[in-house]
C-alpha positions in Angstrom: 0.0 0.0 0.0 1.2 3.5 -0.8 -1.8 5.7 -0.5 -5.6 5.8 -0.5 -6.0 6.5 -4.2 -3.9 3.5 -5.2 -6.1 1.2 -3.2 -9.3 2.7 -4.6 -8.0 2.4 -8.1 -7.1 -1.3 -7.7 -10.6 -2.2 -6.4 -12.3 -0.3 -9.3 -10.1 -2.0 -11.9 -10.7 -5.4 -10.3 -14.6 -5.2 -10.3 -15.7 -2.2 -12.5 -19.2 -3.6 -13.1 -20.0 -4.4 -9.4 -22.6 -2.3 -7.8 -21.1 0.3 -5.4 -23.7 2.9 -4.4 -27.2 1.5 -4.6 -28.9 4.9 -4.2 -27.6 6.2 -7.5 -27.1 2.8 -9.2 -23.4 3.5 -9.5 -20.9 0.7 -10.3 -17.3 0.7 -9.0 -16.3 1.8 -12.5 -18.8 4.6 -12.6 -17.7 5.8 -9.1 -14.0 5.7 -10.0 -14.6 7.8 -13.1 -16.5 10.4 -11.0 -13.6 10.4 -8.5 -11.1 11.0 -11.3 -13.2 13.8 -12.7 -13.4 15.6 -9.4 -9.7 15.0 -8.6 -8.8 16.3 -12.0 -11.0 19.4 -11.5 -9.3 20.1 -8.2 -5.9 19.9 -9.8 -7.0 22.2 -12.6 -8.1 24.8 -10.0 -4.7 24.8 -8.5 -5.2 22.7 -5.4 -2.2 20.7 -4.3 -0.8 18.3 -1.8 -1.3 19.5 1.8 -4.2 21.9 1.1 -7.2 21.6 3.3 -10.6 21.1 1.5 -13.7 20.8 3.7 -16.7 18.6 3.2 -20.0 19.8 4.7 -22.9 17.6 3.7 -25.3 14.8 4.7 -24.3 11.3 3.8 -24.4 10.6 0.1 -22.4 9.0 -2.7 -21.3 12.6 -3.6 -19.8 12.8 -0.1 -17.7 9.7 -0.6 -16.7 10.6 -4.1 -15.5 14.1 -2.9 -13.6 12.7 0.1 -11.8 10.2 -2.2 -11.0 12.9 -4.8 -9.5 15.2 -2.1 -7.2 12.5 -0.8 -6.3 11.4 -4.3 -4.5 14.7 -5.0 -2.7 14.6 -1.7 -4.9 17.3 -0.1 -6.5 16.9 3.3 -10.3 16.4 3.8 -11.7 18.4 6.7 -14.7 16.4 7.7 -17.4 18.6 9.3 -20.4 17.7 11.5 -23.5 18.8 9.5 -25.5 19.4 12.7 -23.6 22.3 14.2 -24.6 26.0 14.4 -23.9 27.8 11.1 -21.6 30.4 12.8 -19.2 27.6 13.9 -18.1 26.4 10.5 -16.2 29.5 9.4 -14.1 29.3 12.6 -13.5 25.6 12.3 -12.3 26.1 8.7 -10.2 29.1 9.4 -8.4 27.2 12.2 -6.9 24.7 9.8 -6.5 27.1 6.9 -9.2 25.7 4.7 -8.9 26.6 1.0 -12.4 25.5 -0.2 -15.5 23.7 1.0 -17.9 21.3 -0.8 -21.4 21.7 0.6 -24.8 20.1 -0.1 -27.8 22.3 -1.0 -28.9 23.0 2.6 -25.6 24.7 3.3 -25.3 26.7 0.1 -26.7 30.0 1.4 -24.2 30.5 4.2 -20.9 32.3 3.9 -17.9 30.4 5.3 -15.1 32.8 4.3 -13.7 30.4 1.7 -14.6 29.3 -1.8 -17.7 27.2 -1.8 -18.9 24.6 -4.3 -21.8 22.3 -4.6 -21.0 18.7 -3.7 -23.6 17.6 -6.3 -22.0 19.6 -9.2 -21.0 17.6 -12.3 -17.3 17.7 -13.1 -16.2 17.3 -16.8 -15.1 13.7 -17.5 -11.4 13.5 -17.2 -8.7 10.9 -16.5 -6.6 11.7 -13.4 -2.9 11.3 -12.9 -1.4 12.3 -9.6 1.2 15.0 -10.1 2.7 14.7 -6.6 3.9 11.8 -4.6 1.5 10.9 -1.8 2.9 8.5 0.9 1.0 6.4 3.4 2.2 8.6 6.2 0.9 11.8 4.7 -2.2 13.3 6.4 -5.4 12.5 4.6 -8.2 13.5 6.8 -8.9 16.0 9.7 -11.6 15.4 12.3 -12.7 17.7 15.1 -13.2 15.6 18.2 -16.8 15.4 19.3 -16.3 17.9 22.1 -17.9 15.9 25.0 -15.4 17.6 27.2 -16.2 21.0 25.8 -12.6 21.3 24.4 -12.6 19.9 20.8 -9.3 19.3 19.0 -8.4 18.5 15.4 -7.3 14.9 14.9 -4.9 14.2 11.9 -5.3 10.8 10.2 -2.9 9.5 7.7 -3.6 7.5 4.5 -2.1 4.5 6.4 -4.5 5.1 9.4 -7.5 5.2 7.1 -6.6 2.2 4.8 -5.2 -0.2 7.4 -8.0 0.3 9.9 -10.5 -0.3 7.2 -8.8 -3.4 5.9 -8.4 -5.1 9.3 -12.1 -4.4 10.0 -13.1 -5.9 6.7 -11.0 -9.0 7.6 -12.6 -9.2 11.0 -16.1 -9.6 9.7 -15.1 -11.3 6.4 -16.7 -8.6 4.3 -16.6 -8.9 0.5 -18.4 -8.2 -2.8 -21.4 -10.3 -1.8 -22.2 -8.0 1.1 -24.5 -5.0 1.3 -23.9 -2.3 4.0 -26.6 0.0 5.3 -25.0 3.3 6.2 -26.9 5.2 8.8 -24.1 6.6 10.9 -22.8 10.0 9.9 -19.7 9.9 7.8 -18.3 12.9 9.7 -17.8 10.6 12.6 -14.8 8.3 12.1 -16.7 5.2 13.2 -19.3 5.9 10.5 -16.6 6.7 8.0 -14.9 3.3 8.5 -18.0 1.2 9.1 -20.3 2.8 6.6 -18.0 3.9 3.7 -14.4 2.8 3.8 -15.0 -0.7 5.0 -17.7 -1.3 2.5 -15.8 0.3 -0.4 -12.5 -1.4 0.2 -14.2 -4.8 0.5 -16.0 -4.4 -2.8 -19.4 -4.4 -1.2 -22.5 -2.4 -2.0 -23.7 0.6 0.1 -27.2 1.8 0.8 -27.4 5.2 2.5 -30.1 5.7 5.1 -30.4 9.3 6.1 -33.7 9.1 7.9 -33.5 7.9 11.5 -37.2 7.2 11.7 -37.9 3.6 12.7 -40.3 2.9 9.8 -37.9 4.4 7.3 -35.1 2.2 8.5 -37.3 -0.9 8.5 -38.5 -0.1 5.1 -34.9 0.0 3.8 -34.1 -3.3 5.5 -37.2 -4.8 3.9 -36.3 -3.4 0.5 -32.6 -4.4 0.2 -30.7 -7.6 1.1 -28.6 -5.9 3.8 -25.9 -8.1 5.3 -24.0 -5.7 7.6 -25.7 -3.0 9.7 -23.6 -0.7 11.9 -25.0 1.6 14.5 -24.3 3.2 17.9 -25.5 1.4 21.1 -28.3 3.8 21.7 -29.9 2.8 18.4 -29.7 -0.9 19.2 -31.3 -0.2 22.5 -34.1 1.9 20.9 -34.8 -0.8 18.4 -35.2 -3.4 21.1 -37.2 -1.1 23.4 -39.6 -0.2 20.6 -40.2 -3.9 19.9 -40.9 -4.6 23.5 -43.2 -1.5 23.7 -45.2 -2.7 20.7 -45.6 -6.2 22.2 -46.8 -4.8 25.5 -49.3 -2.7 23.6 -50.6 -5.7 21.7 -50.8 -8.1 24.7 -49.1 -8.5 28.0 -49.1 -12.2 27.4 -47.1 -11.8 24.2 -44.7 -9.6 26.0 -44.2 -12.0 28.9 -43.7 -14.9 26.5 -41.3 -13.0 24.4 -39.2 -12.0 27.4 -39.4 -15.5 28.8 -37.9 -17.0 25.7 -35.3 -14.3 25.3 -34.1 -14.8 28.8 -34.1 -18.6 28.6 -33.0 -19.0 24.9 -29.6 -20.5 25.9 -31.3 -23.1 28.0 -33.6 -24.1 25.2 -30.7 -24.3 22.8 -28.7 -26.4 25.3 -31.4 -29.1 25.4 -31.8 -29.3 21.7 -34.8 -26.9 21.2 -32.9 -24.3 19.2 -35.3 -24.6 16.2 -38.1 -23.6 18.5 -36.2 -20.5 19.6 -35.4 -19.7 16.0 -39.0 -20.0 15.0 -40.1 -17.7 17.9 -37.6 -15.0 16.9 -38.0 -15.5 13.1 -40.3 -12.4 12.8 -37.6 -10.2 14.3 -35.0 -11.6 11.9 -37.3 -11.1 9.0 -37.8 -7.5 10.1 -34.0 -6.9 9.9 -33.7 -9.0 6.8 -32.9 -12.7 6.5 -29.5 -12.1 4.8 -28.2 -10.0 7.7 -24.9 -11.4 9.0 -23.6 -8.9 11.5 -24.9 -6.1 13.7 -21.9 -3.8 14.4 -22.0 -1.6 17.6 -19.5 1.1 18.4 -19.0 4.7 19.5 -19.7 3.8 23.1 -20.4 0.8 25.2 -23.5 -1.3 24.5 -25.4 -2.1 27.8 -24.7 -5.7 28.7 -28.3 -6.8 28.8 -29.0 -5.5 25.3 -26.0 -7.4 24.1 -27.4 -10.5 25.6 -30.9 -9.9 24.2 -29.7 -9.7 20.6 -27.4 -12.7 21.1 -30.2 -14.8 22.5 -32.4 -13.9 19.6 -29.8 -15.3 17.3 -28.1 -12.2 16.0 -24.3 -11.9 15.8 -23.5 -8.5 17.3 -19.9 -7.4 17.1 -18.7 -4.6 19.4 -15.8 -2.4 18.6 -13.8 0.0 20.6 -11.9 3.0 19.5 -11.7 6.8 19.4 -11.4 9.4 16.7 -7.7 9.4 17.6 -7.5 5.7 16.7 -9.4 5.9 13.4 -12.4 4.4 15.0 -12.4 0.7 15.8 -9.0 -0.5 17.0 -10.4 -3.4 19.0 -13.2 -5.8 18.1 -15.1 -8.6 19.8 -14.9 -12.1 18.5 -17.4 -13.0 15.7 -17.3 -16.7 16.5 -17.0 -16.7 20.4 -18.5 -13.3 21.4 -18.4 -12.4 25.1 -20.9 -9.9 26.5 -19.5 -6.8 28.2 -16.3 -7.2 26.2 -14.9 -5.3 23.2 -12.3 -8.0 22.3 -8.7 -7.8 21.3 -6.7 -5.4 19.1 -7.2 -5.7 15.4 -4.4 -6.0 12.9 -1.1 -4.4 13.8 -2.3 -2.6 16.9 -1.5 -3.1 20.6 -2.9 -2.4 24.0 -1.6 -1.9 27.6 -3.6 -1.2 30.8 -1.5 0.9 33.1 -1.7 2.1 36.7 -4.1 -0.6 37.7 -5.9 -0.6 41.0 -6.8 -3.4 43.3 -9.5 -4.6 40.9 -7.0 -4.6 38.0 -8.8 -1.7 36.4 -6.4 0.9 34.9 -6.0 3.3 32.1 -6.0 2.0 28.5 -3.0 2.9 26.3 -2.9 2.0 22.5 -0.3 1.9 19.8 -0.2 0.8 16.2 -1.4 1.5 12.6 -4.7 3.0 13.7 -3.3 5.6 16.1 -3.4 9.2 14.7 -0.5 11.3 13.7 -1.3 13.8 16.5 -3.5 16.8 17.0 -3.3 19.6 14.5 -1.1 22.5 15.7 -1.4 21.5 19.3 1.9 20.4 20.8 0.7 20.7 24.4 -2.2 18.3 23.7 0.1 15.9 21.9 2.6 15.9 24.7 -0.3 15.1 27.1 -1.5 12.0 25.2 1.7 10.4 23.8 4.5 8.9 25.8 8.1 8.8 24.6 7.5 5.4 22.9 4.5 6.5 20.8 1.8 4.9 23.1 -1.4 6.9 23.1 -3.3 7.6 26.4 -7.0 7.1 25.7 -8.3 8.4 29.0 -10.6 5.3 29.2 -10.5 2.7 32.0 -10.8 -1.0 31.7 -9.2 -4.4 32.4 -7.9 -7.3 30.4 -9.3 -10.8 31.2 -7.4 -14.0 31.2 -7.9 -14.3 27.4 -6.6 -10.8 26.7 -10.0 -9.4 25.9 -10.7 -5.8 27.0 -13.6 -4.9 29.3 -14.4 -1.2 29.6 -15.2 0.7 32.7 -15.8 4.2 31.4 -13.8 7.5 31.1 -11.1 8.2 33.7 -12.3 11.8 34.1 -15.8 10.6 34.8 -14.8 8.3 37.7 -16.4 9.5 41.0 -13.9 9.4 43.8 -15.8 9.5 47.1 -14.5 11.0 50.3 -14.0 7.4 51.5 -11.6 6.8 48.7 -13.9 4.4 46.9 -14.2 4.7 43.1 -17.6 4.7 41.4 -17.8 4.1 37.7 -20.8 6.1 36.3 -21.2 3.9 33.1 -21.8 0.8 35.2 -24.5 2.5 37.3 -26.2 3.9 34.2 -26.5 0.5 32.7 -27.8 -0.8 36.1 -30.5 1.8 36.6 -31.6 1.9 32.9 -33.0 -1.6 33.5 -35.9 0.1 35.2 -39.0 0.6 33.0 -39.6 3.9 34.7 -36.3 5.4 33.6 -35.9 6.5 29.9 -32.5 8.2 30.2 -30.1 9.1 32.9 -26.5 10.3 33.3 -24.5 9.8 36.5 -21.7 12.1 37.8 -20.1 13.2 41.0 -21.3 16.4 42.7 -20.4 18.1 46.0 -23.3 18.6 48.3 -22.9 19.9 51.9 -19.1 19.5 51.6 -19.0 15.9 50.4 -18.9 14.1 47.1 -22.0 12.2 46.3 -23.2 10.1 43.4 -25.7 12.3 41.5 -28.0 11.5 38.6 -30.2 13.5 36.2 -33.0 11.3 35.1 -35.5 11.5 32.3 -38.6 9.5 33.4 -40.5 7.3 31.0 -43.8 8.6 32.3 -44.0 12.4 32.8 -46.7 12.4 35.4 -47.5 14.8 38.2 -45.9 12.5 40.8 -42.9 11.2 38.7 -40.3 12.6 41.0 -41.8 10.6 43.9 -42.2 7.6 41.7 -38.5 7.8 40.6 -37.4 8.2 44.2 -39.3 5.1 45.2 -37.9 3.2 42.2 -34.3 4.2 43.1 -34.8 3.1 46.7 -36.0 -0.3 45.5 -33.1 -0.7 43.1 -30.5 0.5 45.5 -31.0 -2.6 47.6 -29.0 -4.5 45.0 -25.9 -2.3 45.2 -23.2 -1.6 47.8 -24.0 1.5 49.8 -21.2 3.6 48.4 -22.5 3.0 44.8 -26.1 4.1 45.2 -27.5 7.3 43.7 -27.5 9.7 46.7 -29.3 12.6 45.0 -31.0 13.2 41.7 -32.9 15.6 39.5 -35.6 15.1 36.9 -35.4 16.3 33.3 -38.6 16.5 31.3 -36.7 16.9 28.1 -34.2 14.5 26.4 -30.6 14.9 27.7 -28.2 16.9 25.5 -26.1 14.6 23.3 -23.3 14.8 20.8 -23.9 13.9 17.1 -22.8 10.4 18.1 -25.4 10.2 20.8 -23.1 10.5 23.8 -24.6 12.4 26.7 -22.9 15.8 27.1 -22.3 15.6 30.8 -20.9 19.1 31.1 -24.0 20.5 29.4 -26.2 18.5 31.8 -24.3 20.0 34.8 -24.6 23.5 33.4 -28.4 23.1 33.0 -28.6 21.6 36.4 -26.8 24.6 37.9 -29.1 27.0 36.0 -32.2 25.5 37.5 -33.4 23.6 34.4 -34.2 20.4 36.2 -36.6 19.4 39.0 -34.5 18.8 42.2 -37.3 17.9 44.7 -40.8 16.7 44.8 -42.1 20.1 45.9 -40.0 22.2 43.5 -42.4 25.1 42.6 -40.9 25.5 39.2 -41.6 21.9 38.2 -45.1 21.1 39.1 -46.2 18.7 36.4 -49.7 19.9 35.6 -52.6 17.8 34.4 -54.1 19.2 31.2 -57.5 20.6 32.3 -60.1 22.0 29.8 -60.9 25.7 30.1 -63.6 25.7 27.5 -66.3 23.3 26.5 -64.6 22.8 23.1 -61.3 21.8 24.7 -63.2 19.6 27.2 -64.7 17.7 24.3 -61.3 17.3 22.5 -59.7 16.0 25.7 -62.5 13.5 26.3 -62.2 12.1 22.8 -58.4 11.9 23.0 -58.6 10.1 26.3 -61.0 7.5 24.8 -58.9 7.0 21.7 -55.6 6.8 23.5 -57.0 4.7 26.4 -56.0 7.0 29.3 -57.6 8.7 32.2 -55.4 11.8 32.4 -53.0 13.9 30.3 -50.0 15.8 31.5 -48.4 18.8 29.9 -45.2 17.0 28.9 -46.6 13.9 27.4 -46.4 13.2 23.6 -48.3 10.9 21.3 -45.3 8.6 21.3 -45.9 8.0 25.0 -49.1 6.2 24.0 -47.6 3.9 21.3 -48.9 6.0 18.4 -46.4 5.5 15.7 -46.4 7.0 12.2 -48.3 4.1 10.7 -51.3 4.9 12.9 -51.3 8.7 12.5 -53.8 8.7 9.7 -56.2 6.4 11.6 -56.0 8.6 14.6 -56.4 11.8 12.5 -59.5 10.4 10.7 -61.1 9.3 13.9 -60.5 12.7 15.5 -62.0 14.4 12.4 -65.0 12.2 12.5 -65.6 12.4 16.3 -64.9 16.2 16.5 -66.4 17.1 13.2 -63.4 19.2 12.2 -60.8 19.3 9.4 -57.2 18.8 10.7 -54.1 20.1 9.1 -52.1 16.9 8.7 -48.7 18.6 8.7 -49.5 20.4 12.0 -51.0 17.2 13.4 -47.8 15.2 12.7 -45.4 17.9 14.1 -47.2 18.6 17.4 -44.5 17.8 19.9 -46.8 17.2 23.0 -50.4 16.4 23.8 -50.8 20.0 24.9 -49.6 21.2 21.5 -51.9 18.7 19.8 -54.9 20.0 21.6 -54.0 23.5 20.4 -53.9 22.2 16.8 -57.2 20.5 17.2 -58.8 23.6 18.9 -57.6 25.8 16.0 -58.9 23.4 13.4 -62.0 24.6 11.5 -65.3 22.8 11.4 -66.4 20.9 8.4 -67.7 24.0 6.8 -64.4 25.9 7.3 -61.2 25.7 5.4 -57.8 24.1 6.0 -54.8 24.9 3.9 -53.3 21.3 3.7 -56.7 19.6 3.5 -57.8 21.9 0.7 -54.5 21.5 -1.1 -55.0 17.7 -1.0 -58.6 17.6 -2.1 -59.1 20.9 -3.9 -55.7 22.3 -4.9 -53.7 22.1 -8.1 -53.4 18.6 -9.5 -49.6 18.0 -9.7 -49.5 14.2 -10.2 -49.1 13.3 -13.8 -51.0 10.3 -15.2 -50.2 8.6 -18.5 -51.3 5.8 -20.9 -48.7 3.3 -22.1 -49.4 0.4 -24.5 -47.0 -2.4 -24.9 -48.0 -5.6 -26.7 -45.6 -7.7 -24.6 -47.2 -6.5 -21.4 -50.7 -7.4 -22.8 -49.3 -10.9 -23.8 -47.8 -11.3 -20.4 -51.0 -10.5 -18.5 -53.0 -12.7 -20.9 -50.6 -15.6 -20.2 -51.0 -15.0 -16.4 -54.7 -15.0 -16.8 -54.7 -18.3 -18.7 -52.2 -20.0 -16.4 -54.2 -18.9 -13.4 -57.4 -20.3 -14.7 -55.8 -23.7 -15.8 -53.3 -24.4 -13.0 -54.5 -22.3 -10.1 -58.2 -22.7 -10.9 -58.9 -19.0 -10.8 -62.6 -18.1 -11.2 -64.0 -14.7 -11.8 -67.3 -14.2 -10.0 -69.8 -11.4 -10.8 -67.4 -9.9 -13.4 -70.2 -8.0 -14.9 -70.1 -5.7 -11.8 -66.7 -4.5 -12.7 -67.9 -1.3 -14.3 -65.1 1.1 -13.6 -65.7 4.8 -13.9 -63.4 7.0 -11.7 -63.8 4.6 -8.8 -61.6 3.2 -6.0 -61.0 -0.6 -6.4 -60.2 -2.3 -3.2 -59.3 -5.9 -2.4 -58.0 -8.0 0.5 -54.2 -8.5 0.3 -53.3 -12.2 0.4 -50.3 -12.5 -1.9 -48.1 -10.9 -4.5 -50.5 -12.6 -7.0 -53.3 -10.3 -6.0 -52.2 -7.3 -8.1 -51.3 -9.6 -11.1 -54.8 -11.2 -10.9 -56.5 -7.9 -10.7 -54.6 -6.5 -13.7 -55.1 -9.6 -15.8 -58.9 -9.5 -15.6 -59.0 -5.9 -16.8 -58.8 -5.2 -20.5 -56.4 -2.4 -21.6 -59.3 -0.1 -22.3 -60.0 -0.1 -18.6 -56.5 -0.7 -17.2 -55.1 2.4 -19.0 -57.2 4.6 -16.7 -56.1 2.9 -13.5 -53.3 3.7 -11.0 -52.0 1.5 -8.2 -51.2 2.6 -4.7 -48.8 0.5 -2.7 -45.6 0.0 -0.7 -42.1 0.4 -2.1 -42.0 -3.4 -2.5 -44.1 -2.9 -5.6 -41.2 -1.4 -7.5 -40.3 -4.7 -9.3 -43.7 -4.4 -11.0 -42.4 -1.4 -12.8 -39.6 -3.6 -14.3 -42.1 -6.3 -15.3 -44.8 -3.9 -16.4 -43.2 -0.5 -17.2 -46.6 1.0 -18.2 -48.0 0.8 -14.7 -48.7 4.0 -12.8 -47.8 3.3 -9.2 -48.1 5.7 -6.2 -45.6 4.7 -3.5 -46.9 5.1 0.0 -44.3 6.4 2.5 -44.9 4.3 5.7 -42.5 6.5 7.7 -45.4 8.7 8.7 -45.3 11.3 6.0 -48.4 10.0 4.2 -49.4 13.4 2.9 -47.6 13.1 -0.5 -49.1 9.7 -1.2 -52.6 11.0 -0.1 -52.2 14.0 -2.4 -51.1 11.9 -5.3 -54.0 9.5 -4.8 -56.4 12.4 -4.6 -54.9 13.9 -7.8 -55.4 10.6 -9.7 -59.1 10.4 -8.7 -59.7 14.1 -9.3 -58.2 13.8 -12.8 -60.8 11.1 -13.7 -58.7 8.0 -13.3 -59.4 5.1 -11.0 -57.3 3.7 -8.2 -56.4 0.2 -7.0 -55.5 0.0 -3.3 -55.3 -2.6 -0.6 -56.8 -1.2 2.6 -54.7 -3.5 4.8 -51.5 -1.9 3.6 -49.6 -5.2 3.7 -49.9 -8.8 2.7 -51.7 -11.2 5.2 -49.5 -13.3 7.5 -52.0 -16.1 7.8 -54.5 -15.7 4.9 -57.0 -13.8 7.1 -58.0 -10.2 6.5 -56.0 -7.8 8.7 -56.7 -4.4 10.2 -57.9 -1.9 7.6 -56.2 1.5 7.3 -58.6 4.4 7.0 -56.9 6.0 4.0 -59.3 4.5 1.4 -62.4 5.6 3.4 -60.8 9.0 4.0 -60.3 9.5 0.2 -63.7 8.2 -0.8 -65.6 10.4 1.8 -63.7 13.6 0.9 -63.9 13.1 -2.9 -67.3 11.3 -3.0 -65.8 8.4 -5.1 -67.5 5.0 -5.2 -65.7 1.9 -4.1 -65.6 -1.4 -5.9 -64.7 -4.3 -3.4 -63.2 -7.5 -4.8 -62.7 -10.5 -2.5 -59.6 -12.5 -3.3 -59.5 -16.2 -2.2 -56.8 -18.8 -2.7 -53.9 -16.6 -3.4 -52.5 -17.1 0.0 -52.5 -20.9 -0.4 -50.6 -20.6 -3.7 -48.1 -17.9 -2.8 -48.0 -17.2 1.0 -45.9 -14.4 2.4 -43.2 -16.8 3.7 -42.5 -18.3 0.3 -40.1 -17.0 -2.3 -42.0 -18.6 -5.2 -45.7 -19.7 -5.8 -46.8 -23.2 -6.2 -46.9 -24.4 -9.8 -50.5 -25.7 -9.4 -53.2 -26.4 -7.0 -56.4 -28.5 -6.8 -58.2 -26.0 -4.7 -60.5 -23.3 -6.2 -59.3 -19.7 -6.2 -61.5 -16.7 -7.0 -61.9 -13.0 -7.5 -65.4 -12.0 -6.4 -66.6 -8.6 -7.5 -69.2 -6.9 -5.1 -71.6 -4.1 -5.7 -70.3 -0.6 -5.6 -70.3 1.2 -2.2 -71.5 4.8 -2.2 -69.5 6.6 0.6 -72.1 9.3 0.9 -74.5 6.7 2.4 -72.3 6.4 5.5 -72.1 9.0 8.3 -68.5 8.4 9.4 -65.3 7.1 8.0 -65.3 4.3 10.6 -68.7 3.1 9.4 -67.5 3.0 5.8 -64.3 1.2 6.7 -66.3 -1.4 8.6 -68.6 -2.0 5.6 -65.7 -2.4 3.3 -64.1 -5.0 5.5 -67.4 -6.9 6.1 -67.9 -7.2 2.3 -64.4 -8.5 1.6 -64.7 -11.0 4.5 -68.1 -12.3 3.2 
């Protein structure tokens, strides 16, 4: 290896046709040509070896191409956090003498005091030949440290740091061209850079960028692509699991208890030969993540031990890494074949570890040396002297111990250790993991604080339930949990925060910010603190009283408090439209969907509902959807091969799957909504095959992103993709546009295929459209498709002896129903008949 560019070039030449960036359908050959074009453009503008060029952008293929091009000419890429205040960037760039910055569109309007170019701009195609010798020890990237201590520094990483760290990580998880990475971590964090870009690229794998952190968006991507390696920070793994448990509790306490029973006893069942039973129980969880998933990677901070065990017991291989920005991210990694919980493994590649100045428990400070360790802080000799010894060992400031196998166990930051007056040491990270096991505690951070002249263990806690008596409840919970700890370790005093704790961009709690807020009086420090009396929401007018009563009924609660949000009641984005439509029906108002989604608390939601006009009033977003300008284009497309294909499907279905069309004469389509129960992927093919082109050309389909392959098979289809992340408004607007333009719409009210052949819960979107646009509904019952092609199968049966059918019912007039709920019930009853 000589430099980063030479490695990138070798990979591109080895597999030019392999898919690199899925989002833009770029092959490795395409990507390398774009890298060369940008590198040549930089050279042409006079940039040279050693110049600093900044990158300020969200994750994207353009980010990776730009980073690679900068390093290719021997320049240094200053990688900037895209979540900082605008006024910070110019100072950060000036400190390292930045010559230019590449920015994405959201950063184009600000002035940074240097030349600014769009990261998405197109460079003229050009071959690139380096004009200067770039060695492996030359600096390639500059990173500001995350600033958890309030004193950020600039880390200098060489080409060798970047390449060797990536290569040893690739080797550790055996990554290769058959893998597909999902990149959700920010590339401006070195762990994200290595795990989400460099590791994938240098292994020849494909990359899918996931910029939305919404759970449904992430799950949608996992369902859409065959992801094999998924890297995230510990908090994300914990949130995923907690969300799963919360949903199970909401569905049934029995389901929740059985799930937790099997997750806690999975090793016992596997030990006695019942591993297949355990695998079957957790199969739905694996299917959610994707059945090709090989590894979950966790880094950036320590994963709480119980979550590590939970994922392991469910059958996932979770690999924990340890490292800092100063060590190019992961410098140690846990074993992929014999993982240990609460352990981050051994050094990777040509890296080494020492634990110095150990105490009686063999816990000491971690020192590191090797290929991954940085070249020092930029222009900061004092800081470099403080962290490097005379032999080049790097002081991490972290504490831990090595077990008999040489694996490292972390115990937190040295500066965070609480030294009590008795001389006892308390490790905050251990206590945080212990207390977070409580269902009453959503977040907390532990630190030392002097009270009445002595050092005590103090905590700031975010309660799960923000009720009037939550301080008292948390105090009682701590008292109960303290019984399991030595006296010197228990939390002596605490405060309550009703907002999320401040965190860095890598989700580490900013303890110094928490302490500042505590000292400024931002937290509740006692049960009778007059500034923090959590108030029950009480109606002051008859209108608000009615709204609160309906919300209490729909959300199944007896009381609302000012700090509560919809998420506290297990209302996720998939249920927003149901709740919105029920509120509109019950309260006889028109709700602005955008305001409804963005309301941060129940109190704010009540304000939105109070301000919503009655059915005779107007609402900007509502009117835009149902009465505004039609922006969705519809089209006709005739292709004889498509017609032949559908005809063959129809004939095959009748002969081998015994498909029968019942009451086909009722299929008189005229600007209607066609609905059907959703049993299988065959459903849409059957519906299309029974319609002649003269009717089908006036029809649009609404469905999930999984319907995209239909566009490849039948390029003439007009499909509206429904965003299941919660922003349903674009799909609703597009569907309304189709109907308002005189076309018809096929839609499955269940929103997803049946798991068992039975009809599932109906979403209210169809009824909502029909009622507002006064469009009739044609219900079609599908039978037999599930038996031929169930959800769990990759391919359908070739033939069946059982009858299958499409049964067309009489049209439903939505104007004959008083409420959306009544109409929805009628639709479901007909399809079940």
